N, C-alpha and C positions, 0 to 999 in steps of 0.2 A: 587408096583402097586398103581395107583392113584384111590381114591374112590370119585373123583369129576367128573362131566360130564357137561360141559358148552356149548354143541351143540347137540341138538336133536329136533325132529319134531313130532307134533301131527297131527290129521286129520283136524285141522284148516288150515293147508297148505297141505303138500303132504305126511304126515305120515299116517300110517294105524290105529293107536291107538288114542282113545280120550285122552285129557289131563289127566283125572283121571287114565285111564289104563296105560298111559305112566309113570306117577309118581309112581304108584304101582309097575310096572315092575322094575323101577330104584331102588326103595326101596328093593325089593326082591333080587336084585343083589348086594346089599351092598353099593349103592351110598349114601353118606352122604350129599352132596351138589350138586345141579343141577340148570341148567338154561333151560327153554323152549325157543327155538329160531326159531319159525315158520317163514316161508318166508313172509315178507312184511305184517305181521298181528300180532297184540297183543291180539286178542280176546280170546285166551286160557289161558292167564296168571292168571287171578283171580281164575279160577277153579283149575288150577295146584297148585297155591300157597296154596289154602285152603287144598288140599289133602296132600301136602308136610308137611305143618305145623302140621296137625293132626298126621302124621307119625313121627314127630320129625326131619324132614330133613330141611336143610337150602335151601331156594329157592331164586334164583336170576332172576329178570325180564330180558328177553332177546328178541331179534328179529334178523332176518337175512335179510338184505336189498339187493335186486338185483340192480346191478350197471353196467352201460356201461362205460368202460374206453378204449379210443381209439377204437380198433376193438374187444375188449375182453369183455365178460360178467364175472363180478366178484361178489362175495358175501361178504358183510361186516356185521359181527356180532356186535351187540351192547349189552353189558352186564351192568347191574345195572341201567337200564333206568327208568325214570318216564313214565309209559305207557299212562298218560293223558296229556303229554306235547303237546300243541296244534300244533306247527310246525311239530312234529313227526307224530301225528295223521293224519294231512292233507297231509303230504308228502307221507305216506304209502298209503293213499287212492288214491293219484295220481298214484303211482306205480301200484296198483292193477287194476286201471280202464281200462288199455289196454289189460288185459288178455283175456277177452271174444272175442274181435276182433281177437287177435292172434290165439285163439283156432279155430275160424271159418276158418281162413286162413290155419292153419295146416291141418284141415279136408279136405279142398279143394285140398291142395297139395297132400295129401295121396290118395285122390280119383283119381287124375291124374296119380298116380303111380299104380293104380289098387287096392287100398285098400279103399273101400267105406264104408259109413255108420258108421264112427268112432266117430263122435262128441257126439251123444247121449250116446254111451257106455262110453266115457271118462267122461262125466258129472256124470254118475252113480257112478263113483269112487271118485268124488270130494265131500267130506263132507261139504266143504264150496265152493259154486258155484262161488264166487267171486275170488277164488284162483285157478281156473282151470289152469293146467299146463302140461308140457310134461310127468311127471310121471303118471298122470291120464290116458293119452293116452296110455302110455306103459303098464299099468296094463290091460287095456281093450284089447290091441293087443295080450297080452299073453293069456287072457281068450278066445279070438277068434281064437287062434291057429296059429297066424302068426309067433310067436317066442316062445322059450321055457322059457325065463325069461326076466325080465325088462332090465337087462344090454344088452342082445342081441337086444332088440327093439331099444335101443338108438344107438347101433353100426350100425344097419341096416337101421333105418328110421329117427331117431330124432336128431342125432348129426349134428354139423355144416357140411354142404355140402351134407347131405342126403335128401331123397325126402320129408320128413315131417318137416324139419327144417325151421322155419320162424324167421328171425331176428327181434329183438324188441329193442326199445330204452328204457332202464330202467333209474333209477335215475343217476345223475352224482355223481362222487366221492365226490366232495366238499359238495354237499347238504347232502348226506348220513352221512358223518362225522359230519356235522353241526347239523343235527337232533339228532344224538346220543349224542354228547357232550352237546348240549343245554338241553337234557333230563337228564343230570347228569351222563351219561354212559361213558363207554370205548369202542372205536371203534377198531375192530379186523379184520384183513384180514383172512377170512376163507379158510381152505384147500388150501394153496397157491401152493402146489405141483401139484394140478390138472390143474393149468394154464400153466404148463411146460411140458405137455405130449400131444401127438396127433398131427395130421397134422396141426392144426391151433394154436399151442401152442406159448407162448412167450419164448424167450431165456433168458439166464442169464442176459444179458445186459438190456433187457426190464424189467425183474423182479427188478433189481436194480433201474431202473428209477421209477417203480411203488412204491417201498418202500420209495424212497426219496420223491416223491410227497405225499404219504400217511402221512409220518411224518410231512412234511411241512404244511399239512392241519389240523394237530392235531390228527392223528391216534395214538393209544397207544399200540397196541399189535398185535401179529401174532400167528396163530395156528401152533404149532410145532408138538404136538402129536394129531393126528386126524385119523379117521377111514381109510381114503384112502391113508395115508402116509406110506411109507416103513421105515424101521429102518434107512436106509441111509438118507432119507428125514428128519427124526427127527434131525439128526446131522446137515444136511445142513441148515435147517431153524432155528435151535438154533444159528448157526453162523450168519445168517442174523439178528436175533433178537439182538445179541450182537453188530453187526456192526452198526445197526441203533438205538441202545438204546431203543429197544421195549421190553415190557413185553411178556411173553410166555403163551399161552392158550392151553387148551386141551379139547377134546370132541369127542364123538363117531361118530357124524353126523348120529345118528340112525333114520331110517324112519319106520322100521317095522321088525318083527322077521325073515322074509324070504327074505328080499331084501336090507340088510344093509352090509356095509363093516365089521362092528363088532357090537356086542351087547352093550347095555348101560353099562357104567362104566367099572371098572377093566382095566383101560388104563395103558400102560407102563409109568414108571416115566419119567419126563422131564429130558433132559440132565443137568448135574450139572452146566453148565455155565448159565442156564436160570434163569430169575427172574420171578416167577410165577405171573400170573395176579390176582390170588385170594388174594394176599397180599393187593391189592387195592380194594377188594370187601368186606372186613370185614369177610372173611371166614377163620376159624382156622383149 
């Protein structure tokens, strides 16, 4: 089992724990090295680093950038970044700036579908109001009794093609990779298996095209072992990593104790053909 976790979220974006609580939970579960990768925001990194260092853990600065590529929304993780790199800071601010307007549109669309008064409830769950997103809506809809859990809300209301889904133009892939590389980091395609399931998924040919473009733009790694991947997908994306000469990353994609694919740390080992991303992060 791997005792590193390079993909998780605090309440700075859409996690339920503060950066301090998140690091403490990781430490309690035996994680030796971790990265905080909040969506489109680095505001939790200093707090998390301080706690991790006090507990004797290795801490890696991270972020997860929302990207629009063709008709798909992707997430690109950056590891080992300088959180004060000006183009990254301004770029993330630009990505965050549209969230409030999208939230209002989502509320309006849900009201048309007979689910009213949602916006204020969603903001109640957003620890960082600038990062209001679908997960905050989902948590409120569970509280209000519309669905039994967050995953059910997404399936019924918030996934692409459902009543509360509002498309949004995020960062483009070239910019996201440029910000990460300029900040001294490694750009990683997060949970690629999620882009290949569902009604609006990309097929294998499109995934190959994405990976080729990602590499051409300077991308460095792909998540192979991550919370939402199956064992078959570990092997599948290990082969993609080998084919495109990419490093392999791992992370739980933990958001909270009751609504994550898996808990922090204790991840399965990477397939043997993989070259681990941590060899480039100074993690032993």
